[in-house]
N, C-alpha and C positions, 0 to 999 in steps of 0.2 A: 238712599240710592244704592243699588247693588253695583259692584264692580263688574264691568263687562270685559272679559278677556276672550275674544273670539267665541262668544257664546251665541248659539243659534237662537232664533226667536222662540222655539219650543223650550229650549233649556232655560231661557230667560223667564218665560211664563211659569215654568215649573218652580224655579228657584224663588220667584217673586210671588208665587201662589196667586196668580191671576189667570183669568180665562183666556185661552189662546184664540177662541172664536169671537171674542169681542173686538170690534174695530178699534176702540180706544186703546186696547192693549198694544196693538201694532204701532199706534202713534207714540205711546209711552216708550216702547222699545226703540223706536227711531230717535226719540229725544235723548234717551240714555246713551245710545251709540254715539250720537253727535257730541254729547257731553264728554263721554269717555275719550273720544278722539281728541277733543280739545284739551283735556287734561293731560293726555299722553304727549301732546306737543309742548305743553307748558312745563311739565314736571318730569324729572327723571324717576327711576323706579324707587329709589330711596325716599324721595320727597313724596311720591304717591303713597308710600306705606303709612305716612302720617295723616293722610286724608281719611275721613270716615267712610265706612263701607255701607252704612245704613242711615236712614234719616232719623233714627232714634238718638243719634249723637248731636243733632242740630241744636239742642239746648246748650251744649258745651261750645259749639261754634259761635253762638251769639256773643260769647265773651271774648272771642278772638278779635284782635284789632289789626287791620292791614296797615302796614307802614311802607309807603313807597319811598325808596331811597332816591335821593336827588341826583347822584352822579355815579358814574361807573367805578371810580376809585373806591368808593365805599363798598360797592358790590365785590370788587376784586379783593379787597382786604378781608371782607367777611368770608369769601370763598377760600382764601389762603388759610385763615384761622380755622375754618371748618375742616380743612385738610390736615393741618398740623396736629390738632388734638387727637384724632383717631390714630394718626401715624405714631405718635409718642405713646399712646395707650398700647399699641401693638408691640412697640419696642419694650415697654415695661412688662408686658405679658411674657416676653422671653426670659425675664428675670424672676418670674413667679408672681407678678402683681395681677390680681383679679380685679378688673375694672368694675364689674358689676357689684362686687361685694366691697370694693375699696380696701382690700386687705392683701397682705403679702403672704405667700406660701414659701416659708424659708427653706423647705426641702427642694424647691425648684430653683432657688437662687444659685447662680453658678459659683463654683469654687475657682477663685482667681489664682493665677500662678505668680503674679507680681503686682506691685503697686500701680503700674501703668494701666493694667486691665481694670483694677478697682477704680482708678480715677476716671476711666472711660464710662463705667457704669454710673458713678456719681454724677458725671456730666450729663448723661442721658436722663437721669432722674431729675436733675436741675432744669434741663431744657423742657421736660414734660410739664413740670410745675410752672415754668415761665410761660409756656404756650397756653396752658389752662387759665393762668392769671390774665394774660393779654386778651384772650378771648372774652373772659368775663368783663374785663375793663372796657373792651370795645362795645360790648352789648350795653353796658351802662352809659357809655358815651352816646351811642345811637339813641338810647331811650331819652336821654336828656336833650340831645340835639333836635329830636322830633317831638318833644313835649309829651313823652309817655311816662307812665309810672314805673320807676325802676323796680319797685317791689313786686310788680306783676309782669316781669319781663317774659315769663313763660306764656303769657297771653298774647304776645306780639307775633305777627307773621311779617317778616321783612320781604318785600317784593322789590326786586332789582329793576332799575330802569332798562329800557330797550327790550331785552329778551323776556322780561317779566318772569325771571327765574325767582323762585320763592325759597326762603329760608325759614323753616320752622324752628323755633327755639324752645 
């Protein structure tokens, strides 16, 4: 499925390589617009970026398992943890830590003037590690609670109750 972002019917046909004169093309376009609007209501932009843009990925989607969380407190905790980890990644980035590579750039590490500043940096590093550990532990907890395989946690999609907000792991 192609992502439709204010695409006209003609643009849709061109990008999908389908005949614009065929009546079934118009029906497909309407279905895709309806699906896109539904997805926009269910997911934020970050979550949408994890969804496939073409049907060629459908084989990978077959392996994903939807897990609907039972209560709002589980959703809230997962939301909080999903906020903490990137926050601390950003804080560590100010000290020269490259999240993508998992390495420190010692040239960017700040020169501290006193022990109190260094203690603050150590505290931030500790909090970042604790946030990541808590996030991973919570994912393991959710996997066990909902009878999922912990070793394949990346194959789970946690769907929150009520708003049906989705968390891709």
